[in-house]
Backbone bond lengths (Angstrom), bond angles and torsions (degrees), N, CA, C in turn:
res aa  C-N    CA-C-N  psi(-1)  N-CA   C-N-CA  omega(-1)  CA-C   N-CA-C  phi
1 X - - - 1.449 - - 1.523 109.37 -
2 X 1.306 115.37 136.69 1.461 120.67 -179.22 1.520 111.73 -82.51
3 X 1.303 114.62 165.72 1.459 120.45 178.32 1.526 109.47 -77.23
4 X 1.312 115.69 142.55 1.461 120.66 -179.27 1.529 108.98 -90.29
5 X 1.311 116.59 132.78 1.463 121.08 176.00 1.522 108.72 -117.15
6 X 1.313 115.59 152.78 1.456 120.82 -179.28 1.526 109.36 -75.75
7 X 1.325 118.57 124.00 1.469 120.26 -175.90 1.519 113.48 -64.28
8 X 1.325 117.40 -32.11 1.462 119.68 179.99 1.531 110.43 -68.82
9 X 1.323 116.70 -36.47 1.464 120.81 178.89 1.517 112.80 -64.40
10 X 1.315 117.02 -33.80 1.460 120.35 178.71 1.524 112.04 -72.76
11 X 1.320 116.98 -27.94 1.464 120.45 -175.65 1.525 113.49 -89.82
12 X 1.328 118.02 -16.31 1.464 120.72 -176.95 1.515 111.29 -59.80
13 X 1.302 115.87 129.37 1.454 121.22 178.72 1.511 113.98 84.22
14 X 1.329 118.16 -17.76 1.460 121.36 -179.37 1.525 109.70 -104.47
15 X 1.331 116.22 -61.45 1.460 121.06 -179.12 1.523 110.55 -101.65
16 X 1.318 116.58 -42.90 1.460 121.89 -178.74 1.518 109.80 -109.50
17 X 1.321 114.78 155.45 1.459 120.85 177.48 1.530 108.94 -97.83
18 X 1.313 116.53 163.42 1.450 121.30 176.11 1.520 109.35 -68.63
19 X 1.331 117.04 151.84 1.462 120.51 178.93 1.524 111.49 -78.03
20 X 1.313 117.71 -25.54 1.462 122.04 175.24 1.517 107.72 -124.92
21 X 1.327 116.01 129.12 1.460 120.06 -178.61 1.517 109.32 -118.40
22 X 1.321 116.39 86.71 1.448 121.83 175.80 1.517 108.54 -159.66
23 X 1.329 114.83 165.99 1.456 120.69 -178.61 1.517 108.87 -142.70
24 X 1.316 116.68 140.44 1.455 121.74 175.38 1.523 108.72 -149.39
25 X 1.310 115.80 156.86 1.460 119.77 179.08 1.525 112.20 -106.23
26 X 1.323 118.13 -25.74 1.464 119.89 -172.09 1.528 113.68 -98.46
27 X 1.310 117.63 -69.94 1.469 120.78 -170.49 1.525 111.73 -102.71
28 X 1.308 115.85 58.10 1.464 121.91 -178.14 1.527 111.05 -63.52
29 X 1.325 117.46 -43.70 1.464 121.44 -176.34 1.526 111.30 -63.62
30 X 1.326 117.01 -40.74 1.467 120.32 179.68 1.526 111.16 -63.85
31 X 1.332 116.32 -44.30 1.461 119.95 -178.75 1.528 111.24 -68.79
32 X 1.316 116.81 -36.35 1.462 120.24 177.08 1.530 110.38 -65.47
33 X 1.328 116.28 -41.50 1.462 120.95 176.86 1.534 110.40 -62.88
34 X 1.325 116.22 -39.59 1.464 121.09 177.75 1.532 110.88 -64.07
35 X 1.338 117.06 -39.72 1.463 121.26 176.39 1.527 110.90 -60.43
36 X 1.318 116.08 -43.60 1.464 120.55 179.74 1.526 110.39 -63.56
37 X 1.346 117.05 -41.81 1.463 120.62 177.31 1.527 111.38 -61.54
38 X 1.332 116.47 -43.69 1.465 121.10 179.77 1.523 110.18 -61.64
39 X 1.334 117.09 -46.32 1.466 120.44 -179.26 1.534 111.80 -63.47
40 X 1.329 116.70 -45.94 1.466 120.09 -179.20 1.526 111.17 -63.10
41 X 1.333 116.07 -45.67 1.459 119.89 -178.28 1.528 110.72 -63.51
42 X 1.321 116.95 -45.30 1.459 121.10 -178.41 1.526 110.97 -65.48
43 X 1.320 117.55 -43.63 1.469 120.14 178.83 1.525 111.58 -64.21
44 X 1.330 117.08 -39.31 1.455 120.49 -179.64 1.527 110.73 -69.39
45 X 1.315 116.36 -41.84 1.468 120.93 -177.29 1.527 112.03 -71.67
46 X 1.331 117.20 -32.71 1.462 121.60 -176.08 1.525 112.26 -116.16
47 X 1.334 117.74 35.45 1.455 119.77 -175.56 1.529 112.81 -65.69
48 X 1.326 118.06 -25.93 1.462 121.45 -179.65 1.529 112.37 -85.99
49 X 1.334 118.21 -3.42 1.468 121.62 -174.50 1.522 113.23 -93.37
50 X 1.309 119.04 -1.80 1.463 121.04 178.87 1.519 112.46 70.92
51 X 1.323 117.17 59.77 1.462 122.02 -179.76 1.524 108.64 -78.43
52 X 1.329 116.62 121.10 1.459 121.29 179.40 1.524 110.93 -91.70
53 X 1.329 117.58 -40.84 1.461 120.84 -174.41 1.517 109.25 -158.22
54 X 1.324 116.10 149.04 1.461 122.43 174.34 1.518 106.91 -127.99
55 X 1.325 116.45 119.30 1.460 121.46 178.58 1.519 108.79 -111.60
56 X 1.336 116.53 138.34 1.459 121.96 -176.16 1.521 109.29 -121.60
57 X 1.327 115.36 129.48 1.459 123.35 177.54 1.518 107.12 -124.08
58 X 1.327 117.04 131.50 1.463 120.59 -175.55 1.516 112.53 -117.01
59 X 1.330 114.06 142.82 1.455 124.34 166.54 1.532 104.94 -119.71
60 X 1.336 119.90 173.75 1.467 119.41 -174.88 1.535 115.75 -52.11
61 X 1.317 119.97 -47.41 1.468 121.04 -179.22 1.524 112.30 -119.72
62 X 1.320 116.83 14.91 1.453 121.02 -172.89 1.524 109.68 -135.53
63 X 1.317 116.07 141.32 1.461 121.81 177.41 1.530 107.93 -125.10
64 X 1.326 116.52 124.68 1.458 121.72 176.80 1.525 108.24 -105.29
65 X 1.327 115.84 125.67 1.457 121.33 -177.98 1.525 108.35 -117.74
66 X 1.333 116.20 122.00 1.461 122.39 175.91 1.525 107.93 -101.83
67 X 1.328 116.36 118.13 1.458 121.42 -179.95 1.522 108.14 -107.23
68 X 1.330 116.31 114.96 1.463 122.05 177.37 1.528 107.12 -92.71
69 X 1.324 116.47 118.74 1.453 120.58 -174.11 1.524 111.55 -136.82
70 X 1.331 115.01 152.61 1.458 120.59 177.56 1.524 110.86 -81.85
71 X 1.335 117.26 -25.68 1.463 121.89 -178.62 1.528 110.28 -124.53
72 X 1.323 117.82 81.55 1.466 119.76 -177.67 1.524 113.24 -66.39
73 X 1.320 118.40 -25.56 1.461 121.07 179.73 1.516 112.56 -63.35
74 X 1.325 117.00 -35.99 1.464 121.01 178.99 1.524 110.02 -70.21
75 X 1.327 116.86 -38.75 1.464 120.72 -179.00 1.528 110.46 -70.25
76 X 1.325 116.83 -41.99 1.466 120.71 -176.45 1.524 111.22 -75.12
77 X 1.319 117.91 -42.63 1.461 120.96 -179.71 1.519 111.67 79.05
78 X 1.324 116.02 -175.86 1.465 120.97 179.45 1.520 110.05 -73.35
79 X 1.312 115.00 122.56 1.467 123.50 178.94 1.527 112.20 54.98
80 X 1.329 117.47 28.78 1.460 121.33 176.98 1.513 114.67 77.47
81 X 1.319 117.69 17.49 1.465 121.13 -176.77 1.525 111.99 -66.05
82 X 1.328 116.81 -42.62 1.469 120.10 -178.46 1.525 111.69 -66.77
83 X 1.333 117.12 -38.55 1.468 120.54 179.17 1.521 109.94 -65.07
84 X 1.328 117.01 -43.27 1.461 120.24 179.62 1.525 111.03 -63.86
85 X 1.325 116.34 -40.36 1.465 120.67 179.20 1.532 110.64 -64.78
86 X 1.334 116.41 -45.70 1.464 121.23 178.33 1.527 110.80 -62.12
87 X 1.323 116.14 -40.95 1.462 121.43 179.87 1.531 110.87 -61.20
88 X 1.324 117.16 -44.43 1.466 120.71 179.59 1.526 111.38 -67.60
89 X 1.336 117.42 -38.52 1.464 120.32 178.27 1.527 110.81 -64.24
90 X 1.333 116.92 -40.52 1.467 120.24 178.36 1.526 111.34 -69.17
91 X 1.338 117.65 -33.86 1.460 119.99 176.84 1.524 110.73 -65.73
92 X 1.333 117.43 -38.52 1.462 120.43 175.92 1.527 110.90 -66.22
93 X 1.324 116.52 -36.15 1.462 121.53 -178.78 1.528 111.71 -69.09
94 X 1.349 116.59 -41.55 1.462 120.40 -174.28 1.519 113.96 -100.38
95 X 1.321 117.81 -29.19 1.460 120.72 -176.30 1.519 113.03 79.65
96 X 1.329 117.16 16.07 1.465 121.84 179.85 1.519 109.37 -125.54
97 X 1.329 115.97 163.52 1.462 120.69 177.02 1.527 108.84 -71.95
98 X 1.319 116.04 132.39 1.460 122.13 -176.31 1.526 109.45 -114.11
99 X 1.328 115.90 133.88 1.459 122.22 170.86 1.524 107.19 -116.79
100 X 1.327 116.60 124.54 1.463 121.06 -178.95 1.519 110.14 -107.57
101 X 1.320 116.49 131.27 1.459 122.99 173.02 1.521 107.49 -119.47
102 X 1.328 116.19 123.65 1.457 121.25 178.78 1.524 107.55 -101.23
103 X 1.325 116.52 120.78 1.463 122.21 -177.23 1.528 108.12 -117.93
104 X 1.332 116.09 127.33 1.460 120.83 -178.93 1.525 110.59 -81.65
105 X 1.320 116.14 136.34 1.461 121.96 172.71 1.523 106.08 -85.53
106 X 1.319 116.57 116.19 1.468 120.97 -173.52 1.529 112.65 -67.24
107 X 1.337 116.88 -42.80 1.464 120.69 -178.85 1.531 109.24 -122.11
108 X 1.333 117.48 86.45 1.466 119.83 -176.94 1.525 113.68 -65.17
109 X 1.330 117.68 -22.03 1.469 119.40 -179.78 1.523 112.07 -72.50
110 X 1.343 118.22 -12.03 1.464 121.58 177.89 1.526 112.76 -96.21
111 X 1.324 117.32 -4.68 1.456 121.42 -179.16 1.530 108.74 -96.92
112 X 1.331 116.87 120.31 1.469 121.78 -175.43 1.526 112.11 -62.67
113 X 1.324 117.57 -37.26 1.461 120.84 -179.67 1.521 110.93 -63.85
114 X 1.320 116.44 -45.03 1.464 120.24 -179.11 1.525 111.85 -67.76
115 X 1.322 117.13 -37.73 1.468 120.40 177.86 1.529 109.92 -65.43
116 X 1.325 117.31 -42.63 1.465 121.08 179.20 1.528 111.16 -64.02
117 X 1.333 117.33 -41.39 1.465 120.51 177.64 1.528 110.90 -63.06
118 X 1.320 116.23 -40.29 1.463 120.56 -179.97 1.528 111.32 -64.29
119 X 1.322 116.35 -45.54 1.467 120.37 179.57 1.529 110.39 -64.72
120 X 1.331 117.27 -42.04 1.466 120.77 179.58 1.527 110.91 -62.95
121 X 1.327 117.14 -42.02 1.462 121.23 178.95 1.531 110.58 -63.27
122 X 1.334 116.94 -40.00 1.462 120.28 179.19 1.527 111.28 -67.36
123 X 1.337 116.71 -40.85 1.461 119.63 179.58 1.527 111.16 -67.16
124 X 1.336 117.00 -36.43 1.462 119.98 176.07 1.523 110.84 -66.19
125 X 1.321 116.48 -28.33 1.462 121.63 177.48 1.518 112.95 -84.78
126 X 1.323 117.59 12.13 1.463 124.76 175.46 1.523 113.70 66.53
127 X 1.340 117.15 31.69 1.460 121.34 174.36 1.525 107.41 -82.51
128 X 1.317 117.01 145.26 1.458 121.84 177.96 1.532 109.83 -57.18
129 X 1.327 117.14 138.53 1.463 119.60 -176.41 1.524 111.82 -65.45
130 X 1.322 117.41 -29.95 1.466 119.30 177.70 1.525 111.02 -67.28
131 X 1.310 116.95 -39.29 1.461 121.06 177.79 1.532 110.10 -70.16
132 X 1.321 117.35 -37.58 1.465 121.13 -179.40 1.525 111.21 -65.78
133 X 1.317 117.92 -34.10 1.462 120.94 -179.07 1.524 112.13 -73.00
134 X 1.328 117.61 -21.89 1.460 119.83 178.30 1.492 108.20 -75.39
């Protein structure tokens, strides 16, 4: 039997990009913890918006967050009110300037994360599992 390797690890840098794109030499653990807080908070706050991926890019005093979503209208809100509110909440959480980019997922049925969220939501709503799988 051969050794098992993680499929995501083999694809990083070749097919898929890293979820966080930054580098530091000193306070790596703090920034990684901050990334985890940002991801958890954003996923919890926008769980109904169909979040496929969150990518984080850092500069010294600035954090750029790319949110890939199936429903950008829910994330943006009326006249950008929801984005501004989320941006201010994240600035309070991190203490840094936040730039938010909302990117629409063109074909949500091809994204495994979005399909899994959809099936889970249907099962929680007591839909038959056979119907949910269709």
